[in-house]
C-alpha positions as CSV (number, residue, x, y, z in Angstrom):
1,M,130.9,266.4,210.3
2,S,130.4,263.1,208.2
3,E,126.9,264.3,207.4
4,L,127.8,267.5,205.4
5,M,125.6,268.4,202.7
6,K,124.0,264.9,202.8
7,N,120.5,265.9,203.9
8,F,117.8,268.4,202.4
9,P,117.4,270.7,204.1
10,N,120.7,270.5,205.8
11,S,121.1,272.0,209.2
12,Q,123.3,275.2,209.5
13,E,126.1,273.3,211.1
14,Q,126.4,271.0,208.2
15,Q,125.9,273.5,205.4
16,V,128.9,274.3,203.2
17,T,129.0,277.8,202.1
18,L,131.1,280.5,200.2
19,S,131.9,281.7,203.8
20,N,133.2,278.5,205.2
21,W,134.3,276.3,202.1
22,R,138.0,276.6,202.7
23,T,138.0,276.0,206.2
24,A,137.9,272.5,208.0
25,P,135.9,270.3,208.3
26,F,133.8,272.0,205.5
27,N,136.7,271.7,203.2
28,S,136.6,267.9,203.1
29,W,133.4,268.1,201.1
30,A,134.0,271.5,199.4
31,F,137.3,270.6,197.7
32,H,135.6,268.0,195.3
33,H,132.3,270.1,195.0
34,V,133.8,273.5,194.1
35,G,131.7,274.0,191.0
36,E,128.6,273.8,193.3
37,I,130.0,276.8,195.2
38,V,131.8,279.1,192.9
39,P,130.9,279.6,189.2
40,S,133.3,277.6,187.3
41,A,134.0,277.3,183.4
42,M,134.3,273.5,181.9
43,I,137.6,272.1,180.3
44,L,136.4,269.3,178.3
45,N,138.3,266.2,177.6
46,D,138.0,263.9,174.4
47,P,135.8,261.0,175.6
48,I,137.2,259.0,172.5
49,A,141.0,259.5,173.2
50,I,141.0,258.7,176.8
51,Q,144.6,257.6,178.2
52,N,144.3,254.3,179.9
53,F,147.0,253.1,182.5
54,K,147.9,249.6,183.4
55,T,147.5,248.7,187.3
56,D,150.2,247.0,189.3
57,E,149.7,248.0,192.9
58,I,152.7,247.4,195.2
59,D,152.6,247.2,199.1
60,L,154.1,250.4,200.6
61,R,153.2,249.5,204.2
62,N,156.9,249.2,204.9
63,I,157.4,252.7,204.4
64,S,158.2,254.5,207.8
65,I,159.0,258.3,208.3
66,K,159.3,260.5,211.3
67,G,155.9,262.1,211.9
68,P,154.5,264.6,214.4
69,G,156.1,264.5,217.9
70,N,159.0,262.7,216.3
71,Q,157.0,259.4,216.5
72,Y,157.5,257.2,213.3
73,I,154.5,256.6,211.2
74,D,153.8,254.4,208.4
75,H,152.1,254.7,204.8
76,R,148.5,254.4,206.1
77,Q,149.3,256.7,209.2
78,F,150.9,259.2,206.7
79,I,147.9,259.3,204.5
80,E,145.4,259.9,207.5
81,T,147.9,262.7,209.1
82,T,148.0,264.5,206.0
83,H,144.2,264.5,205.5
84,T,144.4,262.8,202.1
85,D,141.5,263.0,199.8
86,A,142.9,261.2,196.9
87,L,146.4,259.6,195.9
88,V,147.8,258.2,192.7
89,I,151.0,257.2,192.3
90,L,152.7,256.3,188.7
91,K,155.9,254.4,188.0
92,S,157.2,254.0,184.7
93,G,153.7,254.8,183.4
94,V,152.0,252.2,185.6
95,I,149.7,252.9,188.6
96,I,151.1,251.5,191.6
97,E,148.8,253.1,194.1
98,E,145.4,254.7,193.7
99,K,143.2,255.5,196.7
100,Y,140.1,257.8,197.3
101,F,138.8,259.1,200.7
102,S,136.4,261.7,201.9
103,G,133.5,260.5,199.4
104,M,135.8,261.0,196.3
105,N,136.0,258.4,193.5
106,P,138.0,258.3,190.3
107,S,135.7,260.7,188.5
108,S,135.6,263.4,191.3
109,Q,137.2,266.6,190.5
110,H,139.1,268.1,193.3
111,I,140.5,271.6,193.5
112,L,144.2,271.9,192.7
113,M,144.6,275.2,194.5
114,S,148.1,276.6,193.5
115,V,149.1,273.7,191.5
116,S,146.7,275.2,189.0
117,K,149.8,277.8,188.9
118,S,151.8,274.9,187.4
119,L,149.4,274.1,184.7
120,L,149.5,277.7,183.7
121,G,153.1,277.4,183.5
122,L,153.0,274.7,181.0
123,L,150.3,276.4,178.9
124,I,152.3,279.5,178.5
125,G,155.0,277.6,177.4
126,I,153.3,276.1,174.6
127,L,151.9,279.7,173.8
128,I,155.5,281.1,173.9
129,D,156.4,278.4,171.6
130,Q,153.7,279.4,169.4
131,N,155.2,282.9,169.2
132,L,152.2,284.6,170.8
133,F,154.5,286.4,173.1
134,K,158.0,286.1,174.4
135,P,159.2,285.7,178.0
136,N,161.4,289.0,178.3
137,Q,158.3,290.9,176.7
138,L,156.7,293.4,179.2
139,A,153.4,292.7,180.5
140,T,152.2,296.4,179.5
141,D,153.1,295.7,175.7
142,I,149.9,293.4,176.0
143,L,148.0,295.0,178.8
144,P,148.5,298.9,178.7
145,E,145.9,298.9,181.5
146,L,148.9,298.2,184.0
147,E,151.0,301.2,183.2
148,R,149.7,302.9,186.4
149,T,150.1,299.8,188.7
150,A,153.2,298.5,190.4
151,Y,153.4,296.1,187.5
152,Q,154.6,298.7,185.2
153,G,158.0,297.5,183.8
154,V,157.6,293.8,184.9
155,S,158.4,291.2,182.0
156,I,156.2,287.8,181.3
157,Q,159.3,285.8,182.8
158,Q,159.4,287.8,186.0
159,L,155.6,287.1,186.6
160,L,156.2,283.5,185.9
161,D,159.0,283.2,188.4
162,M,157.5,285.1,191.3
163,R,159.9,288.1,191.2
164,A,157.5,291.2,190.4
165,G,158.4,293.8,192.9
166,V,154.7,294.4,194.0
167,V,153.6,295.0,197.6
168,F,151.1,292.1,198.4
169,E,151.2,290.0,201.5
170,E,149.8,286.5,200.8
171,D,148.7,285.9,204.3
172,Y,146.1,283.3,204.1
173,L,144.8,283.6,207.6
174,A,144.3,287.4,207.2
175,T,140.8,288.9,207.9
176,Q,141.3,292.1,206.3
177,G,143.6,293.6,203.8
178,K,144.3,293.4,199.8
179,I,144.0,289.5,200.2
180,I,140.5,289.7,201.3
181,E,139.7,292.2,198.5
182,Y,141.6,289.8,196.1
183,R,139.3,286.8,197.3
184,K,136.2,289.1,196.9
185,A,137.2,290.0,193.5
186,T,137.8,286.4,192.2
187,N,134.1,285.1,193.8
188,W,135.9,283.2,196.6
189,N,134.8,285.2,199.2
190,P,131.2,286.5,199.7
191,V,130.6,290.5,199.2
192,A,128.4,292.2,201.8
193,K,125.3,293.9,200.9
194,N,126.7,297.3,201.1
195,E,129.7,296.6,199.3
196,P,130.3,297.3,195.6
197,E,130.5,294.6,193.2
198,S,134.3,293.5,192.3
199,D,136.1,291.6,189.9
200,L,139.4,290.2,189.2
201,R,140.8,292.6,186.6
202,S,139.9,295.8,188.3
203,F,141.4,294.6,191.4
204,Y,144.6,295.2,189.8
205,N,144.0,299.1,190.2
206,L,144.7,298.5,194.0
207,L,148.3,297.0,193.4
208,T,150.2,300.4,193.0
209,E,152.9,300.0,195.7
210,S,156.4,298.7,194.8
211,D,158.6,296.8,197.0
212,G,161.6,296.8,195.0
213,P,162.8,296.3,191.4
214,H,161.5,293.5,189.2
215,G,163.6,290.6,189.0
216,G,164.6,290.6,192.7
217,N,164.0,287.7,195.4
218,F,161.3,285.1,194.9
219,H,158.1,286.7,196.3
220,Y,155.0,284.6,196.3
221,V,152.0,286.9,195.0
222,S,149.0,284.9,193.4
223,P,147.8,287.8,191.6
224,N,151.1,287.5,189.4
225,T,149.7,284.3,188.0
226,D,146.1,285.6,187.5
227,L,147.4,288.4,185.8
228,L,149.2,286.1,183.3
229,G,145.8,284.6,182.8
230,W,144.5,288.2,181.5
231,L,147.6,288.5,179.5
232,I,146.9,285.0,177.8
233,E,143.4,285.7,176.9
234,K,144.1,289.2,175.9
235,A,146.9,288.2,173.4
236,S,145.2,285.1,172.1
237,G,141.7,286.4,171.9
238,S,140.5,283.1,173.4
239,R,139.0,282.0,176.8
240,Y,141.8,280.5,179.2
241,A,139.3,277.4,179.6
242,D,139.3,276.9,175.8
243,L,143.0,277.1,175.4
244,M,143.6,274.6,178.2
245,E,141.2,272.4,176.6
246,E,142.5,272.6,173.2
247,L,146.2,272.5,173.6
248,I,146.8,270.3,176.9
249,W,143.4,268.6,178.2
250,K,142.4,266.8,175.1
251,P,145.6,266.0,173.5
252,M,147.0,264.7,176.7
253,G,144.1,262.0,176.9
254,A,142.6,263.4,180.1
255,T,140.1,260.8,181.5
256,Y,137.5,263.4,182.7
257,P,136.6,267.2,182.3
258,A,138.4,269.6,184.5
259,S,137.0,273.0,185.4
260,I,138.1,276.4,186.5
261,T,136.3,279.1,188.9
262,V,135.7,282.5,187.3
263,D,135.0,285.8,188.8
264,R,131.5,287.5,188.1
265,L,132.6,288.7,184.5
266,G,134.0,285.4,183.6
267,A,137.8,285.9,184.3
268,P,139.3,282.6,185.2
269,R,141.2,282.1,188.6
270,V,144.2,280.7,187.2
271,A,146.2,281.2,190.2
272,G,144.3,278.4,192.3
273,G,141.0,277.6,190.7
274,M,141.4,274.5,188.8
275,S,139.8,271.3,189.6
276,S,140.6,267.9,188.1
277,T,140.5,264.2,188.8
278,A,143.7,262.6,190.8
279,R,144.4,260.5,187.5
280,D,144.3,263.7,185.2
281,L,146.8,265.5,187.4
282,A,148.9,262.3,187.3
283,I,148.7,262.3,183.6
284,I,150.2,265.8,183.6
285,G,153.2,264.5,185.6
286,Q,153.6,261.5,183.0
287,L,153.6,263.9,180.2
288,I,156.6,266.0,181.6
289,I,158.4,262.7,182.2
290,N,157.7,261.9,178.3
291,D,159.5,265.1,177.5
292,G,156.2,266.8,176.7
293,A,155.0,264.3,174.3
294,Y,152.0,261.9,174.0
295,N,150.5,259.7,171.3
296,D,153.0,261.0,168.6
297,R,152.2,264.7,169.5
298,Q,154.3,267.2,171.0
299,I,152.2,268.9,173.5
300,I,154.4,270.9,175.7
301,P,157.9,272.0,174.1
302,S,160.6,269.9,175.4
303,D,163.1,272.9,176.0
304,W,160.4,274.5,178.2
305,I,160.5,271.5,180.5
306,T,164.3,271.9,180.4
307,D,164.0,275.4,181.3
308,I,161.7,274.6,184.3
309,K,164.4,272.2,185.4
310,C,167.4,273.9,185.0
311,N,167.0,278.0,185.0
312,G,165.4,278.7,188.2
313,S,167.5,281.1,190.5
314,K,168.8,279.5,193.7
315,Q,169.7,282.6,195.2
316,A,166.4,284.3,194.7
317,W,164.8,281.4,196.4
318,D,167.1,281.3,199.4
319,K,166.1,284.9,200.0
320,G,162.5,284.6,199.2
321,D,159.3,283.8,201.0
322,F,159.0,279.8,201.1
323,A,162.6,278.9,201.9
324,Q,161.5,278.3,205.4
325,Y,159.3,275.3,204.5
326,Y,161.9,273.6,202.7
327,P,165.2,274.2,205.0
328,S,168.5,273.1,203.8
329,M,167.1,272.1,200.5
330,D,168.5,273.1,197.2
331,M,165.7,274.8,195.7
332,S,164.6,277.0,192.9
333,Y,161.4,278.2,191.4
334,R,160.9,278.6,187.5
335,S,157.8,279.3,185.5
336,K,155.4,278.1,188.3
337,W,157.3,275.1,189.2
338,Y,159.5,274.0,192.2
339,A,162.5,272.2,191.6
340,E,164.6,270.3,194.1
341,R,168.3,269.4,193.3
342,I,169.1,266.0,194.7
343,G,172.9,265.2,193.9
344,K,174.6,266.3,191.0
345,D,172.2,265.5,188.1
346,T,168.9,264.6,189.6
347,K,165.9,267.2,190.1
348,I,162.5,266.6,191.2
349,I,160.0,269.3,190.1
350,F,156.7,269.7,191.8
351,G,153.5,271.8,192.2
352,L,152.2,273.0,195.4
353,G,148.7,274.0,196.7
354,V,147.4,275.3,200.0
355,H,145.7,272.6,202.2
356,G,148.1,269.9,200.8
357,Q,147.8,269.8,196.9
358,H,150.9,268.2,195.3
359,L,152.0,267.0,192.2
360,F,155.6,265.4,192.3
361,V,157.4,264.5,189.1
362,D,160.9,262.6,189.5
363,I,162.0,262.3,185.8
364,E,165.0,260.2,186.2
365,K,162.9,257.7,188.2
366,E,159.8,258.0,186.3
367,L,157.8,258.5,189.3
368,V,154.8,260.7,189.6
369,I,152.8,261.5,192.7
370,A,149.4,263.3,192.5
371,K,147.8,264.0,196.0
372,F,144.8,265.7,197.0
373,S,144.1,266.6,200.7
374,S,141.9,268.9,202.9
375,Q,144.3,270.0,205.5
376,P,143.0,272.5,208.2
377,L,145.7,275.0,207.7
378,P,146.5,276.5,204.3
379,L,150.4,276.3,204.8
380,D,151.2,273.9,207.4
381,K,155.2,273.7,207.8
382,E,154.9,270.4,209.6
383,M,152.7,268.9,207.1
384,I,155.0,270.1,204.0
385,Q,158.1,268.8,205.8
386,L,156.3,265.5,206.5
387,T,155.4,265.2,203.0
388,T,158.8,265.9,201.7
389,R,160.1,263.2,204.0
390,W,157.2,260.7,202.7
391,V,158.1,261.5,199.0
392,N,162.0,260.8,199.8
393,A,161.3,257.6,201.4
394,L,159.0,256.6,198.6
395,R,161.9,257.4,196.0
396,D,164.2,255.1,198.0
397,I,162.3,252.1,197.0
398,F,163.0,252.6,193.4
């Protein structure tokens, strides 16, 4: 399938479409051409204020980790095994590794999938600091449309922490059910000719069942995050893409524009629809290491970063959906960021997206890893744990 979308007209078996764009091997092309498949809004950078990095690449060939079948693999084999599309590693603000595959280059946008949630987590921290709303405020204070849904009584912080008591099964391999309706509503799946048109915000009328009180265990529900996107736009009176551009993308010195997919009415898919270059995702990580500041400007409130690192609930995580992917690890989840405690005072925070999207930030070691992939499975336990071992091996170097 190396000839995907290279010919005109393409033969049917080489065409990437709305029906197949998230399945292998089509995703290896689609994930860095999302704007050609799903309508998207631009998030512009400031071309006269681009952040430049020094490059001092180091030899990582000696990294060795236990791979599939308990066979040890090296750095190059890890990159191949995990279907890597792009990789940028920063150490103390210097690029020590930058590689591109699958037809990508430094200017290529690649979809972040649910790492998009982590960027929302930073943006909403800025807006809370601006007193647009408060973490303990009820979502219905801003969106009374939710009164008749299972979100009645949920707080903004509970939505941020995936602790809303809402019945929704996030089964990425499902072929029917509410997750399929959700994908159609977001423009990510085609709608059959005999089906009525849908949109993201009317989709919430389907989420009326509660699975318990809000504030309980970690329960991963992507619509929670898209709901926060709606809330942000309603409270601010501005488009989400414009806020991301004004408050983060331009001031942080992004090297290229980003984009975000939208539904048929323009609602942004903030839970998974952002695309950016690998360098710009790494810049997000470096911004966190710099305590939210760049170029003499405080972009992300430092106390918000501290809250992400320190205030997630381990108990909620341990009883939640994703503990199985990180066995025997001291984990929590706060404001759309995963946090792992290593030792007494060290924490790694990271964003995770399906099919192998990652942004790891080790603040203590000043290490940032931005990795794009096109793995065949949405959530592959073996790939997640392999990546965890690789990150730990990389950290050990420093």
